N, C-alpha and C positions, 0 to 999 in steps of 0.2 A: 394253555389248553392243548391237548394232544391232537394231532391230525393224522389221519390214516389214509394211505393211498394203496390201492390193490390193483394189480394188473390182471390177475386171474385167480380165482379161488383155488386153494391148494389142499382141499379136503379129500378128494377122491384119489386114491393111490392104486397103482397096479399091484395086485397080490403076487407074492413070489411063488405061490403054488395054487394055480387056478386051472379051470378047464371048461369045456362046453360039451354038454350031452346033446348031440344033434338028433339022436333017436327019440329021446324023451322030452326034448325041447326045454332044457334048463341049463343054467350056468352054475358051476360049483366052485368053491374055494375052501382050501384047507388052511385053518388059522390056529396057531398055538403060540407059545412064548418065543419060538425061534423064527417065526415067519415075519414077513413085512407086508402089512402091519401086523403087530402081535395083539394078543388079547387085551393088554393094558391100554393100547391105543384106542380100542373100540369104546372104552368108557368115555363118554363125552365126545367121541369122534364122529366120523361120517355115518357110522352104523348105530349111533345112539338112538334109542327109541323115543327120547323126550321130544325132539323137534324134527329130527331128520334133516336139519339145515346145516351146511358146512360152516365151520367157524371162520371169523374174519381176522387176519393178522393185525396185531397192534403192539405198540411199545409204550412203556412208562418209564419216566426219568425220576429217580428219587435221590436227592431233591432235584427240582428243575431249575435251581439257581445256586450259584457258588463257583468253586474252582475244581470240584470233582463230583461225580455222581455215579449212581448205579442204574444201569439200563436193564429192564426185563422185557422179554417179548414172548408172545404166544400166538398160536395160529399159523406158524410157519411150517414148512416141510420138515417132517421129523428126520433126525440124524443127518442134518445138512449144515455145512460150514457157513457162517454168517459173515457179512461185511458190514462193519460199523464205520460211518463217515461223519466228518465235521465239515459241513458244507458239502463240497464235492470231493474232498480228499479223505481217503481211508486213514484211520488212526490206529495207534497201538492201544490194546486193552489188556485187562487181566481177567481171565486168562488170555494169552497171546492168540490162541485159536478158539473162537467162539463157535460151538456146535449145538444145534438144537437137540433136545432129548427125543424120546420115543413119541411124545405127544406134541412136538413142534415148539417147545418152550426153551428159553435160554436166559442166562443172567451173566452180566459182566460189569466191570467198573472201568472208568477212564477219567483222565484229568483234562481240565480245560486246555485248549490248544493256544490260548492267548490270555494276557492279563488286561487287555483293552476291554473296557466295559461295553456291553451291548447284547443284543439278542442274536443267537446263532441257531442254525438248523442242524439237527442230529438225525442221521438216517440209519436204517437197518434193512439189509436186503439178503434174500436167499437165492438170488438170481432169477426168481420167478415173481416174487412180490417185493415191493419197496415201501416201507413205512417211515414217516418222519415225525419228529416232535421238536418243540422249541426249547432251547436252553439259554438261560440268562447268566452272563458274567457280570457281577456287581461292580459298581464304581467304589473302589476302596481308598480313593484320594481323600485324606483328612484335611483339616484346616492347617494353614501354614504355621509352623512353630516359630518361636522367637528366634531372632538372628543370634547366632553364636558369636562368641568373642573372636576377635581377629587373631589368626595364628601367626607364628613367627615367620619372618621372611625366609623364603627358600634360598638355596645356593644360587648364585648367578650362573645362568646357563652359558654354554659356549657361544661365542660370537657367530652369528649366522653369516652365510656367504654374502658377499657384496652384491647388491642388486644391480640390474642393468642401469645404464645412464639414462636419466629421464630426458624428456624433450626439453629443448632450450626454451626458457621462459621469455616472455615479452620484454623488450628493451625498456628499462626504467627511465624515469625522467632525468634530464641532464642536471647534474648537481651544480652548486654554486662554484664559480671559478676559484681555484686555489690561489694562495699567495704567490706573488712573483718570485721567481728564483733569484739567487745572488748573481749580479752581473759578472760575466766572465772576464778574465784578464785580457787587456788589450793586446792584440797581436803586434809583433815587431814591425817597425816602419820599413817599408820597402826601400831599396836603394834608389837614389836619384838618377834618373836617366841622363845620358850625355846631352850636352847643349846642341841643339840643331844648327845646321849651317845658316850663316847670316844671309839674309835675302839681298838681292842686287840693290845698289844705291840708286835712289831716284835721280832724275835729271835735275841739274842745277837751274834754279830760276834765272830769268833775264835780269841783268844788272841795270839798275836805274841810271838815267842820264846825269852826266856831271853838270853842275851849275856853271853858268858863263863866267869866264875869267875877267876880272876887272882890268881897265886900261892901265898900261904902264906909264907912270908919270916921267917927266924928264929927270935926267939925273941931276940932281942939284946937291947942294950941300946936304950933308947928312943931317937931316932934321930929326925932330923927335919921332919916335916910333909912331907910324900912322895907325889909324884905327883899323882894326881887322875888318875885312870885308864880310858882308852878310853871308851866313852859311847857306849854301844851296839846299833846295828841297830834297829830302830823301826820296830816292826812286822807289817806285812800287815794288812790293815783294813779288818775286817770280812765282809762277804757278807750281804747286807742289807736284813733284814727279810721281809717276805711277809706282805704286808699291810693288816690289818684286815678289815672286811666289815664295810661299813659306817653305823653308827647307824641311826635309824629312826628320822625324824625331829620332834621335840617336839612341843607342842602347843605354839602359840605365847605368849610370856611373857609380862607382863605389863612393859611399859617403865618407868623406875625410873627417878626421877628428880636428875640430877647430880649437886651436889653442889661443892664448891671450896674444901672442906675438902676431899670429896671422890676423886677428881682429884689428890690431893696431895698424898693421901694414895696409889692410884694406881701407881703413879710415884715412890714412895719409895719402894713399893713391887718389881717393875721392877728392880730397882737398886740392891736390895738385891739378887734377883735371878741371876743377872749378876756376883755379887761378889762370890756367892756360886759356880757358874760354873767355875770361874777362879781358885778358891781354889781347887776344885775337880780335875781340870786338872793338876795343879801344884803338887798335892799329888800323882797323878797317875804316873807322870814322875819321881818323887823322889823315889818312891817305886821300880820302875823298874831299878834303878841304884844303884850299890853298890861300894863303894870305894875300890880300889886295893892298896895293900902294895907292894912297890918296894923293892926287896932284894938288900942289899948292898954288 
């Protein structure tokens, strides 16, 4: 439905050749084909004898739905440039400049300013009156067609620039322990240090008392060998002497290569020391004993 908005009737126009007779009290106007308005405009215009009522501006869209239409207008100011709008924006038309004729009518065509379906307001203005009408852009979306066959793969594009490093993710759970590594080679044995100084010898224990000597019998004939006297009791062992302080550890000595001869020499020395110890013990025992003579 067309809607019409008028701001002021545009029917009465100032004549180009008019005057006032103040003596005889009348107004006069000279009108012909060259004046404004002219004689053609009077037919159906403000001087029409039929009604004497000024005409109202209006516009008609033919069609009022689609993607292009023809707009016709009437009742506007004659010989005036019109402004055609889509919403609030002036649009291009054919002809580019739309001008009303001598009776205030015009005709122009224009294309829809969008392909989006919906209802839009079209306006026409002569700077005095503004008239609007509604134009509909139809929805031309059809049903979705069947899916086409898949095309060939396109060429691989160039590798894009490396993106920035992302934030460090959360630490994952600890994995199972891995297998034990192969044992490393044993390190070389360090050199043996020098033997420390021998500590001081402890005090010798008290010598036990010597047993009593048997009485000497009279010298007689040499008889048979008398019975040996009873061996005296062995004295108590002396108290062990205080152990001397331990000597400082010497610098590590160089490990010598032990050959077979050295091993045998050490063994022989050990045996000799044992024999000496046995002999010394036996000598000590024999010295502590003296034979007794039994009197007859």
